[in-house]
C-alpha positions as CSV (number, residue, x, y, z in Angstrom):
1,M,3.1,-101.4,36.2
2,A,3.9,-100.4,33.3
3,A,7.9,-99.4,32.2
4,D,9.1,-96.0,32.1
5,L,9.7,-96.0,28.6
6,S,11.8,-92.7,28.9
7,I,14.6,-94.3,29.1
8,L,14.0,-95.5,25.3
9,A,14.6,-91.6,24.4
10,N,17.9,-91.3,22.1
11,K,18.5,-94.5,22.2
12,K,19.9,-95.9,18.9
13,I,18.3,-99.7,19.1
14,V,18.9,-102.6,15.6
15,L,15.9,-104.4,15.3
16,G,16.5,-107.7,13.9
17,V,13.6,-109.7,12.2
18,S,13.8,-113.1,11.3
19,G,12.3,-115.2,9.0
20,G,9.0,-116.6,11.7
21,I,5.5,-115.6,10.9
22,A,5.4,-113.7,14.1
23,A,7.7,-111.0,11.4
24,Y,4.4,-109.1,11.7
25,K,4.9,-108.1,15.2
26,A,7.9,-106.7,14.6
27,A,6.3,-104.2,12.8
28,D,4.3,-102.9,15.7
29,L,7.6,-103.5,18.1
30,A,9.0,-101.0,15.6
31,S,6.1,-98.4,16.0
32,K,6.7,-98.4,19.9
33,L,10.4,-97.9,20.0
34,T,10.1,-94.9,17.3
35,S,7.2,-93.4,19.5
36,A,9.2,-93.8,22.9
37,G,11.9,-92.0,20.8
38,A,14.6,-94.4,20.0
39,A,16.6,-94.1,16.4
40,V,15.4,-97.8,15.1
41,R,17.4,-99.4,12.4
42,T,16.3,-102.6,11.0
43,I,18.1,-106.1,9.7
44,L,15.4,-108.1,7.4
45,T,16.7,-111.5,6.9
46,E,16.1,-113.3,3.2
47,A,13.1,-115.4,5.5
48,A,11.7,-112.2,6.6
49,Q,11.6,-110.4,3.5
50,K,9.5,-113.9,2.2
51,L,7.0,-112.5,5.4
52,I,6.6,-108.2,5.5
53,G,8.6,-105.8,3.3
54,A,11.3,-103.2,4.3
55,K,9.6,-100.5,3.5
56,T,7.1,-101.2,6.1
57,F,9.3,-101.0,8.6
58,E,11.4,-97.5,6.4
59,A,8.1,-95.8,7.4
60,L,7.5,-96.8,10.8
61,T,11.2,-95.7,11.5
62,G,12.0,-93.1,9.2
63,Q,15.6,-94.9,9.0
64,P,16.7,-97.6,6.0
65,V,16.5,-101.1,6.1
66,Y,19.5,-103.6,5.4
67,T,19.0,-106.6,4.1
68,D,21.9,-107.9,2.7
69,L,25.4,-108.5,4.1
70,W,27.5,-107.3,0.6
71,S,26.6,-103.2,0.7
72,A,26.6,-101.1,-2.6
73,P,29.8,-100.3,-4.2
74,E,29.0,-96.6,-3.0
75,E,28.7,-97.6,0.5
76,F,32.6,-98.1,1.8
77,Q,31.5,-98.7,5.2
78,I,31.5,-102.3,6.7
79,G,27.7,-102.1,7.2
80,H,28.0,-104.9,10.6
81,V,30.8,-103.4,11.8
82,Q,29.3,-99.7,11.3
83,T,25.7,-101.2,12.5
84,A,27.3,-102.6,16.2
85,D,29.3,-99.4,16.6
86,W,26.1,-97.2,16.1
87,A,23.8,-99.6,18.2
88,D,23.3,-99.4,22.0
89,A,20.9,-102.4,22.1
90,L,20.1,-104.9,19.8
91,V,16.8,-106.8,19.6
92,V,15.7,-109.9,17.8
93,A,12.1,-110.4,17.4
94,P,11.5,-113.2,16.0
95,A,14.1,-115.0,17.1
96,T,14.1,-118.1,15.1
97,A,15.4,-121.6,16.3
98,D,17.8,-121.0,13.0
99,I,19.1,-117.6,14.0
100,L,19.4,-118.6,18.0
101,A,21.4,-121.3,16.4
102,K,23.7,-119.6,14.1
103,T,23.8,-116.7,17.3
104,A,25.4,-119.5,19.5
105,A,27.5,-121.2,16.9
106,G,28.8,-117.8,15.7
107,I,27.8,-118.4,12.5
108,C,28.2,-115.5,10.4
109,D,26.5,-116.3,6.8
110,D,23.9,-113.2,6.8
111,L,23.5,-109.8,7.8
112,L,21.8,-110.5,10.8
113,S,24.0,-113.5,11.9
114,T,27.0,-111.3,11.2
115,T,25.7,-108.4,13.2
116,L,24.7,-110.1,16.2
117,C,28.4,-111.6,15.8
118,V,30.2,-108.3,16.1
119,C,27.5,-106.8,19.1
120,W,28.5,-109.5,21.6
121,E,29.5,-106.8,23.8
122,K,26.2,-105.1,23.6
123,P,23.3,-105.4,25.3
124,I,21.1,-108.2,23.3
125,L,17.5,-109.2,23.4
126,M,15.9,-111.8,21.8
127,A,12.2,-112.6,21.8
128,P,11.8,-116.7,20.5
129,A,9.0,-117.6,18.3
130,M,8.6,-121.2,16.9
131,N,7.1,-124.4,16.9
132,T,6.7,-126.1,20.7
133,R,8.7,-129.3,19.1
134,M,11.2,-126.7,17.9
135,W,11.1,-124.7,21.2
136,T,11.5,-127.9,23.3
137,N,13.7,-129.5,20.5
138,P,17.4,-130.7,22.5
139,A,19.5,-128.4,20.3
140,T,17.5,-125.5,20.9
141,R,17.8,-125.7,24.4
142,Q,21.7,-126.0,24.6
143,N,21.5,-122.6,22.4
144,I,19.0,-120.9,24.7
145,Q,21.6,-122.5,27.5
146,T,24.9,-121.3,26.0
147,L,23.3,-117.6,24.7
148,T,22.4,-117.4,28.7
149,A,25.7,-117.6,29.5
150,R,27.2,-115.2,27.0
151,N,24.6,-112.3,28.7
152,I,21.8,-112.9,25.9
153,R,18.5,-111.8,27.7
154,F,15.3,-113.6,26.2
155,V,11.6,-112.7,26.6
156,G,9.2,-115.2,26.0
157,P,8.0,-117.1,24.5
158,A,4.5,-117.3,25.2
159,A,2.0,-120.4,24.9
160,G,-1.2,-120.4,22.7
161,R,-2.6,-120.8,19.2
162,L,0.9,-121.3,16.9
163,A,0.7,-120.4,13.3
164,C,0.7,-124.2,12.4
165,G,-2.6,-124.7,14.2
166,T,-1.6,-126.2,17.4
167,E,-1.2,-124.9,21.0
168,G,1.7,-124.7,23.0
169,I,4.5,-122.7,23.6
170,G,6.4,-120.7,21.1
171,R,4.4,-117.6,20.4
172,M,6.6,-114.8,20.3
173,A,6.1,-112.1,23.1
174,E,3.9,-109.3,22.2
175,P,5.5,-106.0,21.7
176,A,5.3,-104.4,25.4
177,E,6.1,-107.2,27.0
178,I,9.4,-106.9,24.5
179,L,9.7,-103.2,25.1
180,E,9.6,-103.7,29.5
181,A,12.5,-106.5,28.9
182,L,14.6,-104.0,26.6
183,V,14.0,-101.0,29.1
184,Q,15.1,-103.3,32.5
185,L,17.9,-104.6,30.3
186,L,19.0,-101.2,29.6
187,Q,18.8,-100.1,32.9
188,K,21.5,-102.2,34.0
């Protein structure tokens, strides 16, 4: 049974996109969130910008896309705090091993990691995507345990063909699965 997406109407969602090849799926997720009535603000990491452009997300969401921790002088508000205050929930898709590690350790060296640090009291959903060996690495497993203990929720990863050409666990969940997980998270 499909999730009732009506809960997403008028919700304010921050979509964090980190630098995995699955970033292209994040565009579909942004479109689906917007179609369900959510306002979506996207944060792209530097690595994500090498894989997919900000204009894609601007066109799909009708909202500005944020890429830099250091805002222009005419923007007098502190971006990561303002974004955290605005958001009802934060979704990171794809969530790479890098962003998982930064979040678990509280490292704030880019806009997405800093926003995640500020948003710790809000619902956060992560959709991991990485090579199987990265997913099964003991450091990644420890980071998942740490984040789970802090009430961060996960959807995926799935098994299948990975970008490197191997088969295994590490594929980002499909956008429909992420939407369903987000609905469940927001209903709690």
